[in-house]
C-alpha positions in Angstrom: 0.0 0.0 0.0 1.4 3.3 -1.0 2.0 5.8 1.8 -0.3 8.7 2.0 1.1 12.1 0.9 -0.2 15.5 2.0 0.3 18.9 0.4 0.4 22.0 2.6 -0.3 25.4 0.9 1.4 28.5 2.1 0.0 31.8 0.7 1.5 35.2 1.0 -1.4 37.7 1.1 0.6 40.7 0.2 2.1 39.2 -2.9 -0.4 36.5 -3.7 2.4 33.9 -4.0 1.4 30.4 -3.1 3.9 27.7 -2.0 3.2 24.0 -1.8 5.0 21.6 0.5 4.3 17.9 0.0 5.0 15.5 2.9 4.7 11.8 3.4 2.8 10.8 6.7 5.1 7.9 7.8 8.4 9.8 7.7 6.7 12.7 9.4 5.4 10.5 12.2 8.8 8.8 12.5 10.5 12.2 12.8 8.0 13.4 15.4 8.4 10.2 17.4 12.2 10.4 17.2 12.1 14.0 18.6 9.8 13.0 21.3 11.8 9.8 22.3 15.2 11.7 22.4 14.8 13.0 26.0 13.6 9.6 27.1 16.6 7.9 25.7 19.0 10.5 27.2 17.3 9.9 30.6 17.7 6.1 30.3 21.3 6.5 29.4 22.0 8.7 32.3 20.2 6.2 34.6 22.3 3.3 33.4 25.5 5.3 33.7 24.6 6.2 37.2 23.9 2.6 38.1 27.3 1.5 36.7 29.1 4.2 38.7 27.2 3.2 41.9 28.2 -0.4 41.4 31.8 0.7 40.9 31.7 2.7 44.1 30.2 -0.3 46.0 32.9 -2.5 44.7 35.6 -0.1 45.7 34.0 0.3 49.1 34.0 -3.5 49.7 37.7 -3.6 48.7 38.5 -0.8 51.1 36.6 -2.4 53.9 38.5 -5.7 53.4 41.9 -3.8 53.2 41.0 -1.8 56.4 40.1 -5.1 58.2 43.5 -6.5 57.1 45.3 -3.4 58.2 43.5 -3.5 61.6 44.5 -7.1 62.1 48.1 -6.4 61.1 48.2 -3.4 63.4 46.8 -5.4 66.3 49.5 -8.1 65.7 52.3 -5.5 65.6 50.9 -3.8 68.8 50.9 -7.2 70.6 54.6 -7.8 69.5 55.6 -4.3 70.6 54.0 -4.8 74.0 55.7 -8.1 74.4 59.0 -6.5 73.5 58.4 -3.7 76.1 57.7 -6.3 78.7 60.9 -8.2 78.0 63.0 -5.0 78.0 61.5 -3.9 81.3 62.2 -7.3 82.8 65.7 -7.4 81.5 66.3 -3.8 82.9 65.0 -4.8 86.3 67.0 -8.1 86.5 70.3 -7.0 84.8 71.4 -4.7 87.7 73.6 -6.5 90.1 74.7 -5.5 93.6 78.0 -3.6 93.1 79.8 -5.8 95.7 78.5 -8.9 94.1 79.5 -7.6 90.6 83.1 -7.0 91.8 83.3 -10.5 93.2 82.1 -11.9 89.9 84.6 -9.9 87.9 87.4 -11.5 89.8 86.4 -15.0 88.9 88.7 -17.0 86.6 88.0 -16.6 82.9 87.0 -20.2 82.5 84.3 -19.8 85.1 82.9 -16.7 83.4 83.1 -18.4 80.0 80.9 -21.2 81.3 78.3 -18.7 82.4 78.5 -16.8 79.1 77.0 -19.7 77.1 75.8 -18.6 73.7 76.6 -15.6 71.6 75.8 -12.1 72.6 73.0 -10.2 71.0 74.2 -7.4 68.7 71.4 -4.8 69.0 73.5 -2.3 66.9 73.3 -4.7 63.9 69.5 -4.8 64.3 69.3 -1.0 64.3 71.6 -0.7 61.3 69.4 -3.1 59.3 66.3 -0.8 59.6 67.4 2.0 57.2 68.4 -0.4 54.5 65.2 -2.5 54.6 62.4 0.0 55.3 62.7 2.1 52.0 62.0 -1.0 50.0 59.1 -1.8 52.2 57.3 1.5 51.6 56.1 0.6 48.2 52.8 -0.7 49.8 51.3 -0.9 53.2 51.2 -4.7 53.0 55.0 -4.8 52.4 55.6 -2.4 55.2 53.6 -4.4 57.7 55.4 -7.6 56.6 58.9 -6.1 57.0 58.0 -4.6 60.4 56.6 -8.0 61.5 59.8 -9.7 60.5 62.0 -7.2 62.2 60.0 -7.2 65.4 60.0 -11.0 65.3 63.8 -11.1 65.0 64.2 -8.6 67.7 61.9 -10.5 70.0 63.9 -13.7 69.4 67.2 -11.8 70.2 65.7 -10.4 73.4 64.6 -13.9 74.5 68.3 -14.9 74.0 69.3 -11.9 76.1 66.9 -13.0 78.8 68.5 -16.4 78.8 71.9 -14.7 79.2 70.6 -12.6 82.1 69.3 -15.8 83.8 72.7 -17.4 83.5 74.3 -14.3 84.9 71.9 -14.4 87.8 72.8 -18.0 88.4 76.5 -17.2 88.4 75.9 -14.3 90.8 74.0 -16.7 93.1 76.9 -19.2 92.8 79.7 -16.7 93.5 80.9 -16.9 97.1 80.6 -13.3 98.3 79.8 -13.1 102.1 81.9 -13.9 105.1 81.1 -17.4 106.3 80.7 -16.4 110.0 80.5 -13.3 112.2 82.4 -12.0 115.2 85.8 -13.4 114.2 89.4 -12.3 113.8 91.6 -13.5 111.0 94.2 -15.8 112.4 95.5 -17.3 109.2 95.7 -16.0 105.6 95.8 -17.6 102.2 99.3 -18.4 100.9 102.7 -19.0 102.4 102.9 -19.0 106.3 104.6 -20.7 109.2 102.9 -24.0 110.2 101.4 -23.7 113.7 102.5 -27.2 114.6 105.9 -27.6 112.9 106.7 -23.9 112.6 108.1 -24.6 109.2 107.1 -22.5 106.1 104.2 -24.0 104.2 101.3 -23.2 102.0 97.9 -22.4 103.7 95.0 -23.2 101.4 92.4 -20.8 102.8 91.5 -18.5 105.6 91.3 -19.2 109.3 88.6 -17.3 111.1 88.9 -17.6 114.9 85.6 -17.4 116.7 83.7 -18.8 119.6 82.9 -22.5 119.5 79.4 -23.2 118.4 79.0 -20.0 116.4 77.0 -20.4 113.2 78.8 -21.0 109.9 76.9 -19.8 106.8 76.9 -20.9 103.1 78.6 -18.1 101.1 76.7 -18.8 97.9 73.8 -21.0 96.7 74.7 -24.6 96.0 74.4 -28.2 96.9 76.1 -30.0 99.8 78.6 -32.5 98.4 80.1 -33.7 101.7 79.3 -33.3 105.4 81.6 -35.7 107.3 84.8 -36.0 109.2 87.8 -35.7 106.9 91.3 -36.0 108.4 93.1 -32.7 109.1 90.0 -30.8 108.2 88.1 -32.5 111.0 84.3 -32.1 110.5 84.2 -30.8 106.9 81.4 -29.5 104.7 82.0 -29.1 100.9 79.4 -27.2 98.9 79.3 -27.3 95.0 77.9 -24.1 93.6 78.0 -24.8 89.9 80.2 -23.3 87.1 83.1 -25.2 88.6 83.0 -23.3 91.9 83.1 -25.0 95.4 83.7 -24.0 99.0 85.0 -25.9 102.0 84.3 -25.3 105.7 86.6 -27.2 108.1 87.1 -27.9 111.9 83.3 -27.7 112.5 81.9 -28.8 115.9 78.6 -30.0 114.3 76.7 -30.1 111.1 73.4 -28.4 110.2 73.0 -29.9 106.7 73.3 -33.3 105.0 74.9 -34.4 101.7 72.7 -33.8 98.7 70.9 -30.9 100.3 70.4 -27.7 98.4 71.4 -24.5 100.3 71.1 -20.8 99.8 73.5 -18.0 100.5 73.4 -17.2 104.2 71.9 -20.6 105.3 73.5 -22.2 108.4 75.7 -25.1 107.4 77.2 -26.0 110.8 79.0 -24.5 113.8 82.6 -23.3 114.6 84.7 -26.0 116.3 88.3 -27.3 116.7 88.0 -30.8 115.2 90.9 -32.2 113.2 94.3 -30.5 113.1 93.4 -27.4 114.9 95.0 -25.4 117.8 91.8 -23.8 118.8 88.2 -23.0 117.8 88.1 -21.5 114.3 86.7 -22.0 110.9 89.0 -23.0 108.0 87.4 -21.6 104.8 88.4 -22.3 101.1 87.2 -21.4 97.7 88.0 -23.5 94.6 87.4 -23.0 90.9 87.7 -26.2 88.8 89.7 -27.7 91.7 92.2 -24.8 91.9 92.4 -22.9 95.1 91.5 -19.1 95.1 92.3 -16.5 97.7 89.0 -16.0 99.5 89.8 -12.4 100.4 89.3 -11.5 96.7 85.7 -12.5 96.9 84.4 -11.9 100.4 82.8 -8.5 100.0 79.9 -8.5 102.4 79.3 -9.4 106.0 77.6 -12.8 106.8 73.8 -12.6 106.6 71.6 -15.4 107.8 68.6 -16.4 105.7 
């Protein structure tokens, strides 16, 4: 079927000119419909674009929430590590300070004794600090890398501090094992360590310890923590107590009138071991006291820095 066509006449009254315009109905309707639909299409396009942008924003927000959760978890872990390190540092600071007199006695110990106490290698905190500047710049490329490097560094530092705590514990044990108090009170020194005239033969000889003259029955104290190895009569020593303190250190207490401990018993510095007497090869009531390191006799005067104190 042929499309209908229409003619429109346009007349100019002043000049009498008449103009004809012929149009087809279908193209005209199509044009009108297109003009009317254009705003609708523009609106739909804007709506679809807005929806796409909203979906993008929602996706970005979800990713940010996940990243924030990850950062919060990482920050919490780092905070826990830092608090743990602070606790270890405070503990080491409180425990590392020794009594000055005790420290002086420990410094005079033979090198082999101190080497036994040293154990493992020392922690080099300067090396840890110097590693930070070289590592951190590469870690700043992303927050995840930064957190990862910091966790590794804190973990390494925590491990080293634990090693230091072990070293402090060994130092504490050595301090407890170092003879440092006088083994009795109210005495006068009647015999010194080294060469002297023998009280029986009056010939020059070597005296292996100190003689502390005191009243019979006066308490004799352990000069360091340890375990009683011997509490029995032993020839010239008379009633003798030997205490092993660890790290190769030992002490002997001779001429006792009686024992207050038994072999195998653990004792603490200042604990009563026995009582002053004159048993064995003795000219009167006194305590014969010796210190040994790996079986070698030491001069007790180098280590006795404090008065006897009873626990």
